[in-house]
N, C-alpha and C positions, 0 to 999 in steps of 0.2 A: 130258392135255388134247389134244383133237383140234382142229386148225386148220380154220377155215372158209375154204375156197378156192373162189373163184368161177371155174369153168371155162367160163363162157359166152363169154369173150373169147379162148379158146384159138385159134380159127381166125384171129382178128385178129392175135394175137401170132405165130402161125406164118407168116402172110402177110408181116408186117413182117420177120421173120427171113429169109425167102426173098428179100425185096427187098434186104436188106442183103447177102446172099450174092451176089445178082445184081450189086450195086455192086462187090463185091470181085472178081468175075469180070471185069467191064468194066475194072477197074484193072489187070488182068493178074496178080493175085495167086494165082488158081487156074486150072486148065485147064478148057477147055470141057466135056470129058467128066465132070469132077467136078461142075460146075454142073448138067449135064444129069441125072446120076445122082441128085443131091439133089432136083431137081425131080420126077423120076419116082418117087422114094420117097414124096413127099407129094402126088402128083397126085390121089389119091382124096379129099383133104381141102381142097385149094386149087385154084382155077381157074388152071392154069398158062398159059393163053392170054394172061394179062395180063403175062407176062414176055417179054423179048426173047431170042431164041436166038442 
């Protein structure tokens, strides 16, 4: 049986995950370069101008 998965909210979930990673960065749990690399990895799917550097 094949699962019916709705991928229309994929970008919303990705944005939420990146916001969570941004929070972890601001808490000092990851380095700036790690946060920046993660942002750059998904820059083609999410508007990264909405994140603080």
